[in-house]
Phi, psi and omega in degrees: 000315178306312174303317180299313179301317179294319177298320180290328180292322179291319175297321181297315181297317180296324186277347183266137179292142178261168178302125185099346180291148180289148176304155182288342180270359176291123185298149175286168174307147181119194186286149185231131173259120180213133179300139174079008175227150182229149171057044185272136174227136170264110187270335179198178180306324190256345188237126165257153164228156180175195180275172171304132176297137179264099173063199184295325180302317181293315183288330178289326178291321177295324176294317178294331178287351180090005178304137177244330179232131178253122182245110181260130174254010183277162177277343178295151176292126183290155180265082188298308184296319178294324176297314184297331179298335178251021172073027179253141173263136179259144169230133184242110179230078186295150174220168181260173176284352181272358176148177177254097178311146181310310186300310184292324175303315182290326172298313174300311180301322181292321180300310184298321182286321188258343180272160179303136179239178001297155178251134178255109180264127185221152166244214185278301180266352185071019184253332196236277189295322183295311174303322177298316180292320178298320179294319171304310177303316179299319180290332183281328186255345188237100180299338182279349180269125177267169183296323182292324178292324180295317179294324183290331173300316176301309182301314184297327181279351178095016181301125187289123176305340177294333178281073182302320181303321181293315176291330175294336182299310174290332183289324185265358187296131170265109185297125186281155176276173171305321183295318184299314181291321176305330182279348184285135181302138183261026173276102186256101185288148174280330182222113181269153178286130181238150175296158182297323178297313176306317182293326177291321180291330175297318184293319181303314183302320184293318179292321181295320179300324180286321183293323179298324178292317177295326180295310178303329184268010178079032176068034173238173174300129182293159177294138185079358181223070185290343182279352183268110176258114184304315177301316178296317182298317177297319174301308172305323182295314178308308186291326178296320181287325180295322180295318179297322182291343179270353184278139182305324178297330178277321177296343180265359177281167180300153184305322178299317175303315184289328181291315179296322181290323173296321181292321175298317176297316179298318178299321176293319179297319174295324179297318184300308181300324178295325184267346182263006181302134181294334184269000177122164184296140171268087185309318184289317180294319179305312186289324178297318180288324177304305180299316181300312183293321179292325183285328177296318177299307183300323183290322179292317182297314181301319182275328188239338187256317192265003178290147187292152171286152172292138179296000000 
């Protein structure tokens, strides 16, 4: 009887959660499905990566996942007030598609190490900059994470191999010591200052997201998005390109950069005309203009945005 009692007692102890154990409903490592969030992966006990939260639904999902800190590496202004409503702290440390600068990478890592977790690291779509920043953070704070494991996390998230600078960030990283991270400033802004050109390009990305949905819907308001008017989206895209071309920072760029920007603007202008026709959308002209503007953007990104930073 004593043996049986002892065995039951051991089983009871093994089955009961101890203080500090994660709740049973916390997702295991790997991909996570959650309303209002896209491309979500749990990379470690402390780190999630994914897309920007969409409205209350997205922040509710983060709250249910147990997230305590939301860390944006996107250029868009974070929804700080909405996050606070769900008990979440926002940190904004934007990075570009050309890589994760060492100083920014260390700030991300220190935030992950020192702020309440789990930490949800996100960019816009959760595919490129967010997974790269999360990979850098993992390498900095987890001695058990190797470079290949960090890169595999990026690949699973869908980080495009054409973004060489993002893949170079974990490959070139010099793993910091605890003392190195201790010396990193701990001023974690809720909203970081971004350049005027970066702010316009955030708006350009938003218009392109809407236009891709409209294209898939045959140049009509996409299902679930009755507020998206294809002609108006194309008009706004044209104006964003025009505004960018007037900026001093753009006038100082190489001639090829300005040529591609102008070509993207002309394509957006042609797209508006093709979908706003009184007699109905000219599908062939709309697709041609859509592809022209998109090709100019892709060429500009490949030559001027996505190239790796010098180490």
